[in-house]
C-alpha positions as CSV (number, residue, x, y, z in Angstrom):
1,X,-19.3,35.4,7.4
2,X,-20.0,34.8,11.0
3,X,-17.4,34.3,13.7
4,X,-18.2,30.6,13.8
5,X,-17.5,30.2,10.1
6,X,-14.3,32.2,10.4
7,X,-13.1,30.0,13.3
8,X,-14.1,26.8,11.4
9,X,-12.1,28.0,8.4
10,X,-9.1,29.0,10.5
11,X,-9.2,25.6,12.2
12,X,-9.3,23.8,8.8
13,X,-6.4,25.9,7.5
14,X,-4.4,25.4,10.7
15,X,-4.9,21.7,10.5
16,X,-3.8,21.7,6.8
17,X,-0.7,23.7,7.8
18,X,0.4,21.1,10.4
19,X,-0.6,18.0,8.4
20,X,0.8,18.9,5.0
21,X,4.5,18.2,5.8
22,X,3.6,14.7,7.0
23,X,1.4,13.7,4.1
24,X,4.3,12.2,2.2
25,X,5.5,10.4,5.2
26,X,2.1,8.8,5.8
27,X,1.9,7.9,2.1
28,X,5.3,6.2,2.3
29,X,4.3,4.3,5.4
30,X,1.1,3.1,3.8
31,X,3.0,2.0,0.8
32,X,5.4,0.0,3.0
33,X,2.5,-1.7,4.8
34,X,1.0,-2.6,1.4
35,X,4.3,-4.0,0.2
36,X,4.5,-6.2,3.4
37,X,1.0,-7.3,2.9
38,X,1.7,-8.3,-0.7
39,X,4.8,-10.2,0.4
40,X,2.8,-12.1,3.0
41,X,0.1,-13.0,0.5
42,X,2.5,-13.9,-2.3
43,X,5.0,-15.6,0.0
44,X,3.8,-19.2,-0.8
45,X,4.1,-18.6,-4.5
46,X,7.6,-17.0,-4.0
47,X,8.8,-20.1,-2.1
48,X,8.8,-18.6,1.4
49,X,7.0,-20.8,4.0
50,X,3.9,-19.1,5.3
51,X,2.0,-20.6,8.2
52,X,-1.1,-18.6,7.2
53,X,-1.1,-19.6,3.6
54,X,-4.6,-21.2,3.9
55,X,-6.0,-17.8,4.8
56,X,-3.9,-15.7,2.3
57,X,-4.7,-18.0,-0.6
58,X,-8.2,-16.5,-1.0
59,X,-6.6,-13.0,-1.2
60,X,-4.6,-13.8,-4.3
61,X,-7.2,-12.6,-6.8
62,X,-7.4,-9.3,-5.1
63,X,-3.6,-8.6,-5.1
64,X,-3.0,-9.7,-8.7
65,X,-4.1,-6.3,-9.9
66,X,-1.2,-4.6,-7.9
67,X,1.4,-7.3,-8.5
68,X,3.1,-5.6,-11.4
69,X,3.7,-2.3,-9.5
70,X,4.8,-4.3,-6.5
71,X,7.5,-6.4,-8.1
72,X,8.8,-3.3,-9.9
73,X,9.0,-1.4,-6.6
74,X,10.9,-4.4,-5.1
75,X,13.5,-4.1,-7.9
76,X,12.5,-7.1,-9.9
77,X,12.5,-6.3,-13.6
78,X,10.2,-9.2,-14.6
79,X,7.6,-11.2,-12.7
80,X,9.3,-13.7,-10.4
81,X,6.4,-16.2,-10.8
82,X,6.0,-18.4,-13.8
83,X,2.3,-18.5,-13.7
84,X,1.9,-14.6,-13.5
85,X,3.1,-12.9,-16.7
86,X,2.4,-9.3,-16.2
87,X,5.3,-7.7,-18.1
């Protein structure tokens, strides 16, 4: 191995050493952002007024796949919507 390869490997391992403790924090932050996005998209169906409902309406088919996991994370045992029966 050349010196350049050793330095590159050391740099990669050092970056992993410093980034590893925060990986769970970043994953949780991403999950919270996804939950907020889901709430914004589903707000009209949940009865919450949404001024951007015209734009979020076209996103509904995309978020239907994740709806079950989302409502379980939010503490709802069953789907809160009559027209979406996922459980």
